[in-house]
Every structure is written in structure tokens, then in C-alpha cells.
C-alpha positions in Angstrom: -22.0 -3.1 11.0 -25.1 -1.1 10.0 -25.4 2.6 9.0 -24.3 1.8 5.4 -20.6 1.1 6.1 -19.2 -1.4 3.6 -16.3 -3.2 5.3 -15.2 -4.7 2.0 -14.2 -1.3 0.7 -11.1 -1.1 2.8 -9.6 -4.1 1.1 -9.6 -2.3 -2.2 -7.6 0.7 -1.0 -3.9 0.4 -1.6 -1.3 2.4 -3.4 -1.3 0.4 -6.6 -5.1 0.1 -6.9 -5.7 3.8 -7.0 -3.6 4.8 -10.1 -6.6 4.5 -12.5 -8.9 6.4 -10.2 -6.3 9.3 -9.9 -6.0 9.4 -13.6 -9.7 10.1 -14.0 -9.5 13.3 -12.0 -7.5 15.3 -14.5 -4.3 16.0 -12.5 -2.0 13.2 -13.3 0.2 15.6 -15.2 1.7 16.9 -11.9 3.8 13.9 -11.3 5.1 13.8 -14.9 5.9 17.5 -14.8 8.0 17.0 -11.7 9.9 14.0 -12.8 13.2 15.7 -13.7 15.2 19.0 -13.6 15.4 21.3 -16.6 18.8 21.7 -18.2 20.6 25.0 -18.4 18.8 27.7 -20.5 15.4 26.1 -20.1 12.7 27.4 -17.7 13.3 26.7 -14.0 11.5 23.9 -12.2 9.3 26.5 -10.4 8.4 28.1 -13.7 7.4 24.8 -15.3 5.3 24.0 -12.2 3.5 27.4 -12.5 2.8 26.8 -16.2 1.3 23.4 -15.3 -0.9 25.0 -12.6 -2.4 27.2 -15.3 -3.0 24.3 -17.7 -4.4 21.7 -15.3 -8.1 21.6 -14.6 -9.6 20.6 -11.3 -13.3 20.3 -12.2 -15.9 21.2 -9.6 -17.3 18.0 -8.0 -19.8 19.6 -5.7 -20.1 21.8 -2.7 -18.6 21.1 0.7 -21.3 19.4 2.8 -22.3 20.4 6.3 -20.4 19.1 9.4 -23.5 19.5 11.5 -23.8 15.7 12.1 -20.7 15.5 14.3 -21.4 14.4 17.9 -18.4 16.4 19.0 -15.2 18.0 17.9 -11.6 17.4 19.0 -8.8 20.1 18.9 -11.3 22.8 17.7 -14.6 24.4 18.3 -17.3 23.2 15.8 -16.5 24.3 12.2 -19.0 25.1 9.5 -18.9 25.1 5.7 -19.8 28.7 5.7 -17.2 29.6 8.2 -14.5 27.9 6.1 -15.0 30.1 3.1 -11.8 31.8 1.9 -9.9 28.8 3.3 -8.6 25.8 1.3 -9.8 22.7 3.1 -8.7 19.1 3.1 -11.3 16.7 4.6 -9.8 13.3 5.6 -12.1 10.5 6.5 -10.5 8.2 9.0 -11.1 5.5 11.6 -8.3 5.0 14.1 -7.8 1.3 13.6 -7.6 1.4 9.8 -4.0 0.4 8.7 -4.5 2.2 5.4 -5.4 5.4 7.1 -2.6 5.0 9.6 0.0 4.7 6.8 -1.4 7.9 5.2 -1.5 9.9 8.4 2.2 11.1 8.4 1.5 13.0 5.1 -1.8 14.5 6.3 -0.1 15.7 9.6 2.8 17.2 7.6 0.5 19.1 5.2 -1.5 20.4 8.2 1.6 21.7 9.8 3.3 23.1 6.7 0.3 25.0 5.3 -1.6 25.9 8.5 -0.5 29.6 8.3 -0.9 29.7 4.5 -4.7 29.3 4.3 -5.1 25.5 4.6 -7.4 23.9 7.1 -7.2 20.1 7.5 -10.3 18.5 9.0 -10.4 14.9 10.0 -13.8 13.2 10.0 -13.6 10.2 12.3 -16.3 7.7 11.2 -16.1 4.4 13.1 -15.8 1.0 11.7 -16.0 -0.9 15.0 -18.4 -0.2 17.9 -15.6 0.8 20.3 -14.6 3.5 17.8 -17.9 5.2 18.4 -16.7 6.1 21.9 -15.4 9.7 21.8 -13.0 9.0 24.7 -11.4 6.2 22.8 -11.1 8.4 19.7 -9.6 11.3 21.8 -7.0 9.0 23.4 -6.0 7.3 20.2 -5.6 10.5 18.2 -3.7 12.2 20.9 -1.2 9.3 21.0 -0.8 9.8 17.2 0.0 13.5 17.6 -3.1 14.5 15.6 -3.7 18.1 16.6 -5.8 19.4 13.6 -9.6 19.6 14.0 -11.5 16.3 14.2 -15.2 16.0 13.6 -16.4 12.9 15.5 -18.9 11.3 13.1 -20.1 8.4 15.2 -23.6 8.4 13.7 -22.3 8.4 10.0 -24.1 11.7 9.2 -21.1 13.4 7.6 -20.1 10.1 5.9 -23.5 10.0 4.2 -23.5 13.7 3.4 -20.3 13.2 1.4 -21.6 9.9 -0.1 -18.3 8.5 1.1 -17.4 4.7 1.0 -13.7 4.5 1.9 -11.1 4.9 4.6 -9.0 6.8 4.0 -10.7 9.3 1.7 -9.4 12.8 1.0 -11.6 15.6 -0.3 -9.9 18.9 -1.5 -12.0 22.0 -1.2 -11.2 25.4 -2.7 -11.6 28.8 -1.0 -15.1 29.1 -2.5 -16.3 26.0 -0.8 -16.2 23.7 -3.9 -14.9 20.2 -3.9 -12.3 20.1 -6.7 -10.5 16.8 -6.2 -10.7 13.6 -4.2 -8.4 10.7 -3.6 -9.3 7.3 -2.0 -6.7 5.1 -0.3 -3.0 5.2 0.2 -0.4 6.7 -2.1 -0.3 9.6 -4.6 1.0 11.9 -1.8 3.0 14.2 -4.1 0.0 14.4 -6.4 -2.2 15.4 -3.4 0.2 18.0 -2.2 0.3 19.5 -5.7 -3.4 19.9 -5.6 -3.2 21.7 -2.2 -0.6 24.0 -3.6 -2.7 24.8 -6.7 -5.8 25.6 -4.6 -3.8 27.9 -2.4 -2.4 29.7 -5.4 -5.9 30.0 -6.8 -7.0 31.6 -3.5 -4.4 34.3 -4.0 -1.8 33.0 -1.5 1.7 34.1 -2.5 5.0 32.4 -1.9 3.6 28.8 -1.8 6.6 27.4 -3.7 6.8 23.9 -5.1 8.6 22.1 -2.3 7.1 18.9 -0.9 6.9 17.6 2.6 9.5 15.0 3.6 8.2 12.1 5.6 10.1 9.3 7.4 7.4 7.2 9.0 8.0 4.4 11.4 6.0 1.9 13.4 2.5 1.1 12.1 2.7 4.3 10.0 5.6 3.0 7.9 4.7 2.2 4.3 3.8 -1.3 3.5 6.3 -3.6 1.8 4.1 -4.0 -1.2 6.6 -6.3 -3.0 6.2 -9.0 -0.4 2.6 -8.4 0.6 0.7 -11.6 -0.3 -1.8 -11.6 2.5 -5.0 -9.5 2.3 -6.9 -8.1 5.2 -9.3 -10.6 6.9 -12.1 -9.9 9.3 -12.7 -12.4 12.1 -16.4 -11.8 12.6 -18.7 -14.5 11.2 -20.3 -12.3 8.5 -17.1 -11.2 6.7 -14.4 -13.7 7.5 -12.7 -15.8 4.8 -10.7 -19.1 5.0 -11.7 -20.1 8.5 -10.2 -23.6 8.9 -11.0 -24.9 12.4 -12.6 -28.4 11.9 -16.3 -28.2 11.7 -16.3 -24.6 10.6 -17.7 -21.6 12.5 -21.1 -21.2 14.2 -22.7 -17.8 14.6 -23.4 -16.6 18.1 -22.8 -19.9 19.8 -20.2 -20.7 22.4 -18.0 -23.5 21.1 -14.7 -25.3 21.7 -12.7 -24.9 18.6 -9.4 -26.6 17.5 -6.6 -26.0 15.1 -6.4 -28.2 12.0 -3.4 -30.3 11.3 -2.1 -27.8 8.8 -3.1 -24.3 7.7 -2.8 -23.1 4.0 -1.6 -19.6 3.2 -4.1 -16.9 4.3 -6.2 -19.4 6.3 -6.8 -19.1 10.0 -8.2 -21.0 12.9 -9.2 -20.8 16.6 -8.4 -23.1 19.5 -10.2 -23.0 22.8 -13.6 -21.6 24.0 -14.8 -18.9 21.6 -17.9 -17.3 20.2 -18.0 -16.0 16.7 -20.4 -13.1 16.6 -21.3 -10.9 13.6 -18.2 -8.6 13.9 -15.6 -10.4 16.1 -14.2 -13.6 17.6 -14.9 -13.4 21.3 -12.8 -15.5 23.7 -14.8 -16.9 26.7 -12.1 -18.6 28.7 -8.3 -18.1 29.3 -5.7 -19.7 27.0 -7.7 -19.3 23.8 -5.5 -19.2 20.7 -5.6 -17.8 17.1 -3.4 -19.1 14.3 -2.9 -17.5 10.9 -0.7 -18.5 7.9 0.6 -15.3 6.2 3.1 -13.8 3.8 3.9 -10.2 4.6 6.5 -8.1 6.5 4.0 -6.9 9.1 1.1 -8.5 10.8 -1.4 -6.5 12.8 -4.5 -7.4 14.8 -7.3 -5.1 15.8 -8.5 -6.3 19.3 -10.1 -5.1 22.5 -10.4 -6.2 26.1 -13.9 -7.3 26.9 -13.9 -4.9 29.9 -12.3 -1.5 30.2 -9.6 -1.5 32.8 -8.9 -5.3 32.7 -5.7 -5.8 30.7 -5.2 -9.2 29.0 -1.7 -10.7 28.7 -0.8 -12.4 25.5 2.1 -14.4 24.0 3.0 -14.6 20.3 4.9 -17.3 18.4 6.0 -17.4 14.8 6.6 -20.8 13.3 6.4 -22.2 16.9 9.1 -20.0 18.3 9.3 -16.6 20.0 9.5 -13.8 17.4 12.9 -12.4 18.4 13.9 -9.6 16.0 10.6 -10.2 14.1 8.6 -8.8 17.0 6.2 -5.9 16.4 6.0 -2.7 18.4 3.4 -4.1 20.8 5.4 -7.0 22.2 8.9 -7.9 23.2 11.4 -10.3 21.6 10.0 -13.2 23.7 6.5 -12.4 22.2 5.0 -11.1 25.5 2.5 -8.2 25.4 -0.5 -6.7 27.0 -3.9 -5.9 25.5 -4.9 -2.8 27.4 -7.2 -0.7 25.1 -9.2 -1.2 21.9 -6.9 -0.5 18.9 -4.7 -2.0 16.2 -1.7 -3.9 17.6 1.4 -4.4 15.6 2.5 -8.0 16.4 5.0 -8.9 13.7 7.5 -6.9 11.7 9.9 -9.3 9.9 13.3 -8.6 8.6 14.2 -9.6 5.0 13.8 -12.1 3.4 10.0 -12.2 3.8 8.7 -15.8 3.5 5.5 -17.6 4.4 5.2 -18.0 8.1 2.7 -19.2 10.7 1.6 -16.8 13.4 0.0 -17.9 16.7 -1.2 -15.8 19.6 -2.4 -17.2 23.0 -4.4 -15.0 25.4 -3.5 -15.8 29.0 -6.5 -14.1 30.6 -10.2 -14.2 29.6 -12.0 -11.4 27.9 -10.8 -10.8 24.4 -12.5 -9.5 21.2 -10.5 -9.9 18.0 -11.8 -8.1 15.0 -9.5 -8.1 11.9 -6.0 -9.0 10.8 -4.2 -6.6 8.5 -0.8 -6.8 6.9 1.9 -4.6 5.5 
């Protein structure tokens, strides 16, 4: 994709990988300060938290850029940096098919709800990764289905993305009541840490009674936290430019229709096509019915971002795991027999295994023509 979007960045964003980055921002003391209760006769937890607020520095990292590049707004009239003065603002860069953003969303929703009457404004900036995410109707439908009701700036031309010099999904920028960026966090995780920053900025703004309680989140479906301990399969794009470990005999050919076949065996994190496909820059495009994709993986969850070639023409698909219907390992977008329907462009959860998690072979067959497959993600 053009417009300065680096697809490889999303692979680097996970909970474990961001610990060092968070430490550089000068607020890692929050988590340590909250690790245990004080014994009788010592200051209360709330008092300790207040003392840490006074001691912790959140250095100014710049001014809140303009949102003027948005092609439209959802859930709100257009907002401006000037109009947001005296409010604490959290800016959340998202794209609706990104599994890393989806797993962070329950916390962002909860913060927006908890603090909306206390001076916090959460603004999502939807900057697309794939071409169908540029369509504001697709964005509106997807975010509505996710119960996102805070303001969304639709940044389909990457203007706001560039104004922030952003490179990641998800990315959170924390802005004080004077319009200054005081903290940022890239990727999943550090949710307590992030909420402590929100609380500090609200206290600095003179809001009383914030307290030190944290939101409680019990996410399910695609929003559930990854099973990091068993996750041994990285994200893999299916477009010719960025894919890795493509194993159909003869390899892939860019922008040429070709009849592909599965190899005799797939190694872990390798994949292959079978049937009449075209590999273009960003996707594998199926030309005739009964095309197949196979992937060898090790993870609890397997997702596939895909789209029907034509709006309003659903595509039936069937999934196997190790050659059998998935049964209780089926994801939320198919039944126990592995049957599902590709209706709209989005991320589809196809496998959610029960313990123990072992290396498995996934296979999907599309029973109707007209499929675009973009990226496998895991959890």
C-alpha cells in the first residue's frame, strides 16, 4: 500500500515487545506503586497513588496536531485541536481489521465510558491498511458492530496519520488539557499503565474525585487477549509483496492467473494455494470456485482478513483442521462442521482451539468464486 503505511510495523506490536518502549516514557513507576496493599498504619493505597502522581513526570512530546485531514466523522461533528482545550484527550489510531487493535479495543471503550463525564474525550482515528477500509460505509458498519460510540475521525487519505508521524496500529496518544501530548503507547498491553496516565492528566486538569480504581474488562471473541504462551505463528500477509513462506510448487507469480497446488507437506508457518488464483500486490484473489488455502500454524486462534470480490455476493466456505471439521475448535465465524459465509470485508475468526495447543494444519475451501484473502493473524 502507498501513502507511507509500513505493513511490517504491525508485526512488532505485541504486549511483550512494548515493555522497553514504555519504560522510556518515564511512567513505569505506576505499575510498581500499585503492586500491593499497604499494611496497617502506613499510608492508604490512594495516598500512595497521589504521592506518585506528584513525583512522576510526563514530559511534553509535542502539540496535538490538527484533525482537518479527516474525510468525515462518525459519532460526532468534526472536532478541532482548539476546541478540545481544557479536555484530556486520548487519540487511538486504528484500522478495523487489525487484530492487535481489536484486542485493545475493550479497554479503550471502557475508558471512554468511565471518564466521559469527567473531562476525557477519546477520539479514534481510523487510518486504513487495506483498500476496502478506505470506504466510510465499511468503517461505519464495522465500528457500529463493535459498539464503538466515541468520536471517530475517518483518515482514509492518511493526513492525520502523517501529522502525528505515526507508524503503528494500535497507537495511543495522551493529550493534556493544554493541548500537549504527554505520553504515547504503541501496541497491545500496558492497560493499567495507560489508565494511570489518564487519571494523572485529569487530576492535573483540576478534576476532583477521580480515584484510583481501574476498569474491569472481560473480553470475548476476537477481542479476547491472545494466548501468548502458545503463540508460535506470526502474522503473514498473502499479497505477493509481503508474504513469507509461500510453499506451492513453483512459487508465486505476481499479477498472473495461475493454477496452484498444495505441496506434499507444509512446514510450520508455511502456506500454500490450490486452484485458480492470482497473487496481486496486496492479496491472493481466487478466480474460480473451489479454490483452497492451507496453513500450518501453532496458536490458539487463527483469523483471516478477507473480502468478497463483489459487494452483495456472499461466498460460502468450509474449514478443516488436520483434515477434519473443527468441532469445538471452530471460531466465531463458522459452525462446528466448519461451514461459514464470507459476506463483508473484515477479519474472520476461523479457529479457536481448546487446550492443549499443538501444531495443526488449517485448510479453507471457498465454494463460490470471488474471494480476496489478505492476511492471516493469530492469537
